PDB file of N, CA, C and O in Angstrom:
ATOM      1  N   MET A   1      -3.342   1.879 -12.425  1.00  0.00           N
ATOM      2  CA  MET A   1      -4.561   0.244 -11.837  1.00  0.00           C
ATOM      3  C   MET A   1      -3.029  -0.937 -11.782  1.00  0.00           C
ATOM      4  O   MET A   1      -2.080  -0.771 -12.549  1.00  0.00           O
ATOM      5  N   ILE A   2      -3.057  -1.616 -11.156  1.00  0.00           N
ATOM      6  CA  ILE A   2      -1.859  -3.065 -10.999  1.00  0.00           C
ATOM      7  C   ILE A   2      -3.170  -4.233 -10.460  1.00  0.00           C
ATOM      8  O   ILE A   2      -4.051  -4.244  -9.601  1.00  0.00           O
ATOM      9  N   GLN A   3      -2.433  -5.570 -12.047  1.00  0.00           N
ATOM     10  CA  GLN A   3      -2.995  -6.427 -11.560  1.00  0.00           C
ATOM     11  C   GLN A   3      -2.596  -7.328 -10.579  1.00  0.00           C
ATOM     12  O   GLN A   3      -1.975  -6.535  -9.872  1.00  0.00           O
ATOM     13  N   LEU A   4      -2.498  -8.334 -10.047  1.00  0.00           N
ATOM     14  CA  LEU A   4      -2.420  -9.573  -9.407  1.00  0.00           C
ATOM     15  C   LEU A   4      -3.469 -11.005  -9.206  1.00  0.00           C
ATOM     16  O   LEU A   4      -4.452 -11.417  -8.590  1.00  0.00           O
ATOM     17  N   GLY A   5      -2.505 -11.358 -10.159  1.00  0.00           N
ATOM     18  CA  GLY A   5      -3.331 -12.426 -10.676  1.00  0.00           C
ATOM     19  C   GLY A   5      -4.486 -11.749 -11.618  1.00  0.00           C
ATOM     20  O   GLY A   5      -4.199 -10.828 -12.383  1.00  0.00           O
ATOM     21  N   ASN A   6      -6.381 -12.494 -11.461  1.00  0.00           N
ATOM     22  CA  ASN A   6      -6.881 -11.795 -12.076  1.00  0.00           C
ATOM     23  C   ASN A   6      -7.983 -10.670 -11.800  1.00  0.00           C
ATOM     24  O   ASN A   6      -8.983 -10.277 -12.400  1.00  0.00           O
ATOM     25  N   LYS A   7      -7.095 -10.220 -10.183  1.00  0.00           N
ATOM     26  CA  LYS A   7      -7.689  -9.305  -9.606  1.00  0.00           C
ATOM     27  C   LYS A   7      -7.313  -8.194 -10.457  1.00  0.00           C
ATOM     28  O   LYS A   7      -6.733  -8.410 -11.521  1.00  0.00           O
ATOM     29  N   LYS A   8      -7.686  -6.656  -9.949  1.00  0.00           N
ATOM     30  CA  LYS A   8      -7.148  -5.149 -10.700  1.00  0.00           C
ATOM     31  C   LYS A   8      -8.138  -4.422  -9.725  1.00  0.00           C
ATOM     32  O   LYS A   8      -9.296  -4.393  -9.307  1.00  0.00           O
ATOM     33  N   PHE A   9      -5.882  -3.393  -9.582  1.00  0.00           N
ATOM     34  CA  PHE A   9      -6.521  -2.618  -7.847  1.00  0.00           C
ATOM     35  C   PHE A   9      -6.242  -1.237  -8.730  1.00  0.00           C
ATOM     36  O   PHE A   9      -5.283  -1.051  -9.478  1.00  0.00           O
ATOM     37  N   ASN A  10      -7.817   0.092  -8.319  1.00  0.00           N
ATOM     38  CA  ASN A  10      -7.083   1.347  -9.140  1.00  0.00           C
ATOM     39  C   ASN A  10      -6.397   1.307  -7.826  1.00  0.00           C
ATOM     40  O   ASN A  10      -6.534   0.502  -6.905  1.00  0.00           O
ATOM     41  N   LEU A  11      -5.366   2.704  -7.969  1.00  0.00           N
ATOM     42  CA  LEU A  11      -4.513   3.335  -7.223  1.00  0.00           C
ATOM     43  C   LEU A  11      -4.914   4.497  -6.882  1.00  0.00           C
ATOM     44  O   LEU A  11      -5.321   5.227  -7.786  1.00  0.00           O
ATOM     45  N   ILE A  12      -4.915   5.113  -5.169  1.00  0.00           N
ATOM     46  CA  ILE A  12      -5.620   6.522  -4.800  1.00  0.00           C
ATOM     47  C   ILE A  12      -4.453   7.149  -4.963  1.00  0.00           C
ATOM     48  O   ILE A  12      -4.387   8.251  -5.507  1.00  0.00           O
ATOM     49  N   GLU A  13      -3.335   6.452  -4.468  1.00  0.00           N
ATOM     50  CA  GLU A  13      -1.997   6.946  -4.201  1.00  0.00           C
ATOM     51  C   GLU A  13      -0.754   6.104  -4.347  1.00  0.00           C
ATOM     52  O   GLU A  13      -0.873   4.902  -4.112  1.00  0.00           O
ATOM     53  N   VAL A  14       0.437   6.586  -4.709  1.00  0.00           N
ATOM     54  CA  VAL A  14       1.412   5.416  -4.365  1.00  0.00           C
ATOM     55  C   VAL A  14       2.240   6.474  -3.753  1.00  0.00           C
ATOM     56  O   VAL A  14       2.241   7.681  -3.994  1.00  0.00           O
ATOM     57  N   ALA A  15       3.101   5.641  -2.727  1.00  0.00           N
ATOM     58  CA  ALA A  15       4.181   6.225  -1.611  1.00  0.00           C
ATOM     59  C   ALA A  15       5.267   5.650  -2.219  1.00  0.00           C
ATOM     60  O   ALA A  15       5.324   4.647  -2.930  1.00  0.00           O
ATOM     61  N   ASP A  16       5.953   6.255  -1.925  1.00  0.00           N
ATOM     62  CA  ASP A  16       7.601   6.062  -2.598  1.00  0.00           C
ATOM     63  C   ASP A  16       8.854   6.897  -2.019  1.00  0.00           C
ATOM     64  O   ASP A  16       9.905   6.809  -2.652  1.00  0.00           O
ATOM     65  N   GLU A  17       8.813   7.836  -0.668  1.00  0.00           N
ATOM     66  CA  GLU A  17       9.978   8.341  -0.815  1.00  0.00           C
ATOM     67  C   GLU A  17       9.234   8.064   0.788  1.00  0.00           C
ATOM     68  O   GLU A  17       8.182   7.461   1.003  1.00  0.00           O
ATOM     69  N   PRO A  18      10.228   8.769   1.877  1.00  0.00           N
ATOM     70  CA  PRO A  18      10.085   7.991   3.578  1.00  0.00           C
ATOM     71  C   PRO A  18       8.869   9.024   4.120  1.00  0.00           C
ATOM     72  O   PRO A  18       8.440   8.570   5.180  1.00  0.00           O
ATOM     73  N   THR A  19       7.977  10.617   3.631  1.00  0.00           N
ATOM     74  CA  THR A  19       7.492  11.154   4.275  1.00  0.00           C
ATOM     75  C   THR A  19       5.987  10.640   3.642  1.00  0.00           C
ATOM     76  O   THR A  19       4.996  10.574   4.369  1.00  0.00           O
ATOM     77  N   SER A  20       5.951  10.318   2.327  1.00  0.00           N
ATOM     78  CA  SER A  20       4.938   9.631   2.341  1.00  0.00           C
ATOM     79  C   SER A  20       4.194   8.412   2.701  1.00  0.00           C
ATOM     80  O   SER A  20       3.036   7.996   2.700  1.00  0.00           O
ATOM     81  N   TRP A  21       5.588   7.961   3.062  1.00  0.00           N
ATOM     82  CA  TRP A  21       5.835   6.357   3.893  1.00  0.00           C
ATOM     83  C   TRP A  21       4.589   6.366   5.176  1.00  0.00           C
ATOM     84  O   TRP A  21       3.671   5.672   5.614  1.00  0.00           O
ATOM     85  N   ALA A  22       5.320   7.727   5.413  1.00  0.00           N
ATOM     86  CA  ALA A  22       4.734   7.480   6.862  1.00  0.00           C
ATOM     87  C   ALA A  22       3.552   8.369   7.360  1.00  0.00           C
ATOM     88  O   ALA A  22       3.216   8.685   8.501  1.00  0.00           O
ATOM     89  N   ARG A  23       3.087   8.639   6.266  1.00  0.00           N
ATOM     90  CA  ARG A  23       1.881   9.281   5.964  1.00  0.00           C
ATOM     91  C   ARG A  23       1.047   7.876   5.859  1.00  0.00           C
ATOM     92  O   ARG A  23       0.744   7.250   6.874  1.00  0.00           O
ATOM     93  N   GLY A  24       0.788   7.547   4.873  1.00  0.00           N
ATOM     94  CA  GLY A  24       0.378   6.317   4.375  1.00  0.00           C
ATOM     95  C   GLY A  24      -1.116   6.873   4.171  1.00  0.00           C
ATOM     96  O   GLY A  24      -1.369   7.941   3.614  1.00  0.00           O
ATOM     97  N   LEU A  25      -2.159   5.905   4.756  1.00  0.00           N
ATOM     98  CA  LEU A  25      -3.492   6.257   4.245  1.00  0.00           C
ATOM     99  C   LEU A  25      -3.707   7.042   5.994  1.00  0.00           C
ATOM    100  O   LEU A  25      -4.821   6.780   6.447  1.00  0.00           O
ATOM    101  N   SER A  26      -2.877   7.859   6.889  1.00  0.00           N
ATOM    102  CA  SER A  26      -3.507   8.604   7.962  1.00  0.00           C
ATOM    103  C   SER A  26      -4.776   9.326   7.508  1.00  0.00           C
ATOM    104  O   SER A  26      -5.220   9.818   6.472  1.00  0.00           O
ATOM    105  N   GLY A  27      -5.136   9.158   8.746  1.00  0.00           N
ATOM    106  CA  GLY A  27      -6.819  10.537   7.951  1.00  0.00           C
ATOM    107  C   GLY A  27      -7.913  10.283   7.380  1.00  0.00           C
ATOM    108  O   GLY A  27      -9.032  10.643   7.747  1.00  0.00           O
ATOM    109  N   LYS A  28      -7.565   9.504   6.241  1.00  0.00           N
ATOM    110  CA  LYS A  28      -8.706   9.579   5.615  1.00  0.00           C
ATOM    111  C   LYS A  28      -9.882   8.498   6.230  1.00  0.00           C
ATOM    112  O   LYS A  28      -9.677   7.685   7.132  1.00  0.00           O
ATOM    113  N   THR A  29     -10.921   8.668   5.637  1.00  0.00           N
ATOM    114  CA  THR A  29     -11.810   8.298   6.774  1.00  0.00           C
ATOM    115  C   THR A  29     -12.499   6.598   5.959  1.00  0.00           C
ATOM    116  O   THR A  29     -13.551   5.977   6.106  1.00  0.00           O
ATOM    117  N   SER A  30     -11.532   6.428   5.300  1.00  0.00           N
ATOM    118  CA  SER A  30     -12.611   5.034   3.439  1.00  0.00           C
ATOM    119  C   SER A  30     -11.862   5.749   2.475  1.00  0.00           C
ATOM    120  O   SER A  30     -11.604   6.924   2.218  1.00  0.00           O
ATOM    121  N   ILE A  31     -11.689   4.989   2.178  1.00  0.00           N
ATOM    122  CA  ILE A  31     -11.433   4.879   0.293  1.00  0.00           C
ATOM    123  C   ILE A  31     -12.227   3.902  -0.542  1.00  0.00           C
ATOM    124  O   ILE A  31     -12.464   2.882   0.105  1.00  0.00           O
ATOM    125  N   PRO A  32     -12.584   3.887  -1.438  1.00  0.00           N
ATOM    126  CA  PRO A  32     -13.305   3.458  -2.318  1.00  0.00           C
ATOM    127  C   PRO A  32     -13.170   1.551  -2.440  1.00  0.00           C
ATOM    128  O   PRO A  32     -11.964   1.321  -2.540  1.00  0.00           O
ATOM    129  N   SER A  33     -13.686   0.683  -2.453  1.00  0.00           N
ATOM    130  CA  SER A  33     -13.794  -0.207  -2.914  1.00  0.00           C
ATOM    131  C   SER A  33     -12.991  -0.709  -3.434  1.00  0.00           C
ATOM    132  O   SER A  33     -13.941  -1.489  -3.357  1.00  0.00           O
ATOM    133  N   GLY A  34     -12.127  -1.160  -3.958  1.00  0.00           N
ATOM    134  CA  GLY A  34     -11.292  -1.950  -5.257  1.00  0.00           C
ATOM    135  C   GLY A  34      -9.766  -1.115  -5.363  1.00  0.00           C
ATOM    136  O   GLY A  34      -8.756  -1.429  -5.993  1.00  0.00           O
ATOM    137  N   THR A  35     -10.014  -0.044  -4.568  1.00  0.00           N
ATOM    138  CA  THR A  35      -8.554   0.512  -4.827  1.00  0.00           C
ATOM    139  C   THR A  35      -7.835   1.175  -3.539  1.00  0.00           C
ATOM    140  O   THR A  35      -8.476   1.337  -2.501  1.00  0.00           O
ATOM    141  N   GLY A  36      -6.815   1.458  -3.621  1.00  0.00           N
ATOM    142  CA  GLY A  36      -5.626   0.814  -2.805  1.00  0.00           C
ATOM    143  C   GLY A  36      -4.269   2.108  -2.963  1.00  0.00           C
ATOM    144  O   GLY A  36      -4.244   3.135  -3.640  1.00  0.00           O
ATOM    145  N   MET A  37      -3.256   1.516  -2.032  1.00  0.00           N
ATOM    146  CA  MET A  37      -2.297   2.685  -1.813  1.00  0.00           C
ATOM    147  C   MET A  37      -1.013   1.373  -2.159  1.00  0.00           C
ATOM    148  O   MET A  37      -1.217   0.180  -1.933  1.00  0.00           O
ATOM    149  N   LEU A  38       0.344   1.956  -2.766  1.00  0.00           N
ATOM    150  CA  LEU A  38       0.844   1.236  -3.239  1.00  0.00           C
ATOM    151  C   LEU A  38       2.137   1.595  -2.885  1.00  0.00           C
ATOM    152  O   LEU A  38       2.655   2.047  -3.906  1.00  0.00           O
ATOM    153  N   PHE A  39       2.976   1.629  -1.900  1.00  0.00           N
ATOM    154  CA  PHE A  39       4.258   1.888  -0.874  1.00  0.00           C
ATOM    155  C   PHE A  39       5.011   0.564  -1.775  1.00  0.00           C
ATOM    156  O   PHE A  39       4.891  -0.635  -2.022  1.00  0.00           O
ATOM    157  N   SER A  40       5.915   1.840  -2.064  1.00  0.00           N
ATOM    158  CA  SER A  40       7.178   1.539  -3.715  1.00  0.00           C
ATOM    159  C   SER A  40       8.394   2.020  -2.840  1.00  0.00           C
ATOM    160  O   SER A  40       8.980   3.101  -2.782  1.00  0.00           O
ATOM    161  N   TYR A  41       8.573   0.730  -2.128  1.00  0.00           N
ATOM    162  CA  TYR A  41      10.581   0.767  -1.520  1.00  0.00           C
ATOM    163  C   TYR A  41      11.549   0.234  -2.440  1.00  0.00           C
ATOM    164  O   TYR A  41      11.498  -0.706  -3.234  1.00  0.00           O
ATOM    165  N   HIS A  42      13.017   1.592  -1.948  1.00  0.00           N
ATOM    166  CA  HIS A  42      14.121   1.169  -2.707  1.00  0.00           C
ATOM    167  C   HIS A  42      14.877  -0.146  -2.698  1.00  0.00           C
ATOM    168  O   HIS A  42      15.738  -0.600  -3.450  1.00  0.00           O
ATOM    169  N   ALA A  43      14.389  -0.529  -1.802  1.00  0.00           N
ATOM    170  CA  ALA A  43      15.694  -1.810  -1.285  1.00  0.00           C
ATOM    171  C   ALA A  43      14.639  -2.687  -1.246  1.00  0.00           C
ATOM    172  O   ALA A  43      13.619  -2.283  -0.688  1.00  0.00           O
ATOM    173  N   PRO A  44      14.653  -4.392  -1.960  1.00  0.00           N
ATOM    174  CA  PRO A  44      13.773  -5.225  -2.226  1.00  0.00           C
ATOM    175  C   PRO A  44      13.540  -6.086  -0.713  1.00  0.00           C
ATOM    176  O   PRO A  44      13.951  -7.227  -0.502  1.00  0.00           O
ATOM    177  N   TYR A  45      13.001  -5.481  -0.028  1.00  0.00           N
ATOM    178  CA  TYR A  45      12.261  -6.142   1.293  1.00  0.00           C
ATOM    179  C   TYR A  45      11.380  -5.846   2.063  1.00  0.00           C
ATOM    180  O   TYR A  45      11.444  -4.625   1.916  1.00  0.00           O
ATOM    181  N   PRO A  46      10.845  -5.948   2.550  1.00  0.00           N
ATOM    182  CA  PRO A  46       9.175  -6.023   3.224  1.00  0.00           C
ATOM    183  C   PRO A  46       9.907  -5.133   4.747  1.00  0.00           C
ATOM    184  O   PRO A  46      10.812  -5.506   5.493  1.00  0.00           O
ATOM    185  N   PRO A  47       9.242  -4.122   4.767  1.00  0.00           N
ATOM    186  CA  PRO A  47       8.976  -3.562   6.643  1.00  0.00           C
ATOM    187  C   PRO A  47       9.176  -4.994   7.415  1.00  0.00           C
ATOM    188  O   PRO A  47       8.953  -6.092   6.904  1.00  0.00           O
ATOM    189  N   GLN A  48       9.641  -4.761   8.751  1.00  0.00           N
ATOM    190  CA  GLN A  48       9.092  -5.710   9.339  1.00  0.00           C
ATOM    191  C   GLN A  48       8.409  -5.559  10.332  1.00  0.00           C
ATOM    192  O   GLN A  48       8.286  -6.320  11.292  1.00  0.00           O
ATOM    193  N   SER A  49       7.781  -4.238  10.075  1.00  0.00           N
ATOM    194  CA  SER A  49       6.427  -4.149  10.704  1.00  0.00           C
ATOM    195  C   SER A  49       5.813  -2.710   9.876  1.00  0.00           C
ATOM    196  O   SER A  49       6.484  -1.820   9.354  1.00  0.00           O
ATOM    197  N   PHE A  50       4.330  -2.827   9.957  1.00  0.00           N
ATOM    198  CA  PHE A  50       3.961  -1.644   9.352  1.00  0.00           C
ATOM    199  C   PHE A  50       2.664  -1.282  10.248  1.00  0.00           C
ATOM    200  O   PHE A  50       1.731  -2.036  10.524  1.00  0.00           O
ATOM    201  N   TRP A  51       2.799  -0.275  10.533  1.00  0.00           N
ATOM    202  CA  TRP A  51       1.763   1.272  11.222  1.00  0.00           C
ATOM    203  C   TRP A  51       1.359   2.418  10.450  1.00  0.00           C
ATOM    204  O   TRP A  51       2.125   2.781   9.558  1.00  0.00           O
ATOM    205  N   MET A  52       0.213   3.095  10.654  1.00  0.00           N
ATOM    206  CA  MET A  52      -0.214   3.837  10.373  1.00  0.00           C
ATOM    207  C   MET A  52      -0.778   4.735  11.323  1.00  0.00           C
ATOM    208  O   MET A  52      -1.863   4.231  11.612  1.00  0.00           O
ATOM    209  N   ARG A  53      -0.615   5.941  12.056  1.00  0.00           N
ATOM    210  CA  ARG A  53      -1.267   6.938  12.523  1.00  0.00           C
ATOM    211  C   ARG A  53      -2.111   7.266  12.213  1.00  0.00           C
ATOM    212  O   ARG A  53      -2.171   7.402  10.991  1.00  0.00           O
ATOM    213  N   GLY A  54      -3.120   7.564  12.852  1.00  0.00           N
ATOM    214  CA  GLY A  54      -4.600   7.889  12.513  1.00  0.00           C
ATOM    215  C   GLY A  54      -4.694   6.822  12.088  1.00  0.00           C
ATOM    216  O   GLY A  54      -4.952   6.371  13.204  1.00  0.00           O
ATOM    217  N   MET A  55      -4.739   5.516  11.153  1.00  0.00           N
ATOM    218  CA  MET A  55      -6.241   4.826  10.267  1.00  0.00           C
ATOM    219  C   MET A  55      -7.218   4.753  11.194  1.00  0.00           C
ATOM    220  O   MET A  55      -7.251   4.217  12.302  1.00  0.00           O
ATOM    221  N   LEU A  56      -7.737   5.158  10.788  1.00  0.00           N
ATOM    222  CA  LEU A  56      -9.523   5.154  10.519  1.00  0.00           C
ATOM    223  C   LEU A  56     -10.050   3.924  10.501  1.00  0.00           C
ATOM    224  O   LEU A  56     -10.946   3.695  11.313  1.00  0.00           O
ATOM    225  N   PHE A  57      -9.756   3.196   9.871  1.00  0.00           N
ATOM    226  CA  PHE A  57     -10.317   1.711   8.895  1.00  0.00           C
ATOM    227  C   PHE A  57      -9.325   0.633   8.921  1.00  0.00           C
ATOM    228  O   PHE A  57      -8.095   0.677   8.937  1.00  0.00           O
ATOM    229  N   SER A  58     -10.117  -0.306   8.920  1.00  0.00           N
ATOM    230  CA  SER A  58      -9.114  -1.889   8.833  1.00  0.00           C
ATOM    231  C   SER A  58      -8.985  -1.551   6.815  1.00  0.00           C
ATOM    232  O   SER A  58      -9.600  -0.974   5.918  1.00  0.00           O
ATOM    233  N   ILE A  59      -7.160  -2.779   7.139  1.00  0.00           N
ATOM    234  CA  ILE A  59      -6.501  -2.676   5.951  1.00  0.00           C
ATOM    235  C   ILE A  59      -6.052  -3.767   5.936  1.00  0.00           C
ATOM    236  O   ILE A  59      -5.727  -4.246   7.022  1.00  0.00           O
ATOM    237  N   ASP A  60      -5.882  -4.503   4.802  1.00  0.00           N
ATOM    238  CA  ASP A  60      -5.664  -5.606   4.009  1.00  0.00           C
ATOM    239  C   ASP A  60      -3.584  -5.283   3.989  1.00  0.00           C
ATOM    240  O   ASP A  60      -3.164  -4.202   4.403  1.00  0.00           O
ATOM    241  N   ILE A  61      -2.706  -6.246   3.528  1.00  0.00           N
ATOM    242  CA  ILE A  61      -1.305  -6.204   3.420  1.00  0.00           C
ATOM    243  C   ILE A  61      -1.556  -6.608   2.423  1.00  0.00           C
ATOM    244  O   ILE A  61      -2.562  -7.310   2.325  1.00  0.00           O
ATOM    245  N   ILE A  62      -0.771  -6.341   1.305  1.00  0.00           N
ATOM    246  CA  ILE A  62       0.300  -7.379  -0.041  1.00  0.00           C
ATOM    247  C   ILE A  62       1.707  -7.035   0.231  1.00  0.00           C
ATOM    248  O   ILE A  62       2.361  -6.078   0.646  1.00  0.00           O
ATOM    249  N   PHE A  63       1.808  -7.731  -0.012  1.00  0.00           N
ATOM    250  CA  PHE A  63       3.899  -7.859   0.077  1.00  0.00           C
ATOM    251  C   PHE A  63       4.162  -8.572  -1.251  1.00  0.00           C
ATOM    252  O   PHE A  63       3.829  -9.732  -1.492  1.00  0.00           O
ATOM    253  N   ILE A  64       4.830  -7.699  -2.127  1.00  0.00           N
ATOM    254  CA  ILE A  64       4.984  -8.698  -3.353  1.00  0.00           C
ATOM    255  C   ILE A  64       6.757  -8.378  -3.478  1.00  0.00           C
ATOM    256  O   ILE A  64       7.205  -7.441  -2.816  1.00  0.00           O
ATOM    257  N   GLY A  65       7.361  -8.910  -4.040  1.00  0.00           N
ATOM    258  CA  GLY A  65       8.666  -9.452  -4.543  1.00  0.00           C
ATOM    259  C   GLY A  65       9.311  -8.833  -5.229  1.00  0.00           C
ATOM    260  O   GLY A  65       8.457  -8.261  -5.905  1.00  0.00           O
ATOM    261  N   PRO A  66      10.174  -8.530  -5.549  1.00  0.00           N
ATOM    262  CA  PRO A  66      10.843  -7.842  -6.685  1.00  0.00           C
ATOM    263  C   PRO A  66      10.629  -9.116  -7.793  1.00  0.00           C
ATOM    264  O   PRO A  66      10.923  -8.791  -8.943  1.00  0.00           O
ATOM    265  N   ASP A  67      10.253 -10.244  -7.654  1.00  0.00           N
ATOM    266  CA  ASP A  67      10.315 -11.540  -8.839  1.00  0.00           C
ATOM    267  C   ASP A  67       8.830 -10.979  -9.124  1.00  0.00           C
ATOM    268  O   ASP A  67       8.367 -11.080 -10.259  1.00  0.00           O
ATOM    269  N   ASN A  68       7.928 -10.257  -7.856  1.00  0.00           N
ATOM    270  CA  ASN A  68       6.576 -10.594  -8.548  1.00  0.00           C
ATOM    271  C   ASN A  68       5.536 -11.328  -7.742  1.00  0.00           C
ATOM    272  O   ASN A  68       4.319 -11.147  -7.794  1.00  0.00           O
ATOM    273  N   THR A  69       6.269 -12.277  -6.904  1.00  0.00           N
ATOM    274  CA  THR A  69       5.459 -12.766  -6.201  1.00  0.00           C
ATOM    275  C   THR A  69       4.786 -12.527  -4.686  1.00  0.00           C
ATOM    276  O   THR A  69       5.504 -11.907  -3.902  1.00  0.00           O
ATOM    277  N   VAL A  70       3.438 -12.971  -4.185  1.00  0.00           N
ATOM    278  CA  VAL A  70       2.949 -12.251  -3.551  1.00  0.00           C
ATOM    279  C   VAL A  70       3.300 -13.139  -2.237  1.00  0.00           C
ATOM    280  O   VAL A  70       2.947 -12.757  -1.121  1.00  0.00           O
TER     281      VAL A  70
END
C-alpha cells in the first residue's frame, strides 16, 4: 500500500525493470477500484511519454518526484 496525502492505494503490481515497464497493465480488462500499479524508475525523471500496448481501460497517471512531490 502507498499513501499520497490522505489517500491510500493498494498496489496490484510493481513495475521496476524494462520488461515490466513495457508490459504495464496491458491485457488486463480492469483493476479493482482504489488499486494501482507503481512504476519505479532507476533515475529521478518521468518518461517523456507513457503508452501501454493493448490497454483496455482508461487510467490516471501521477508522477512522484524523488522528494515525494506530485
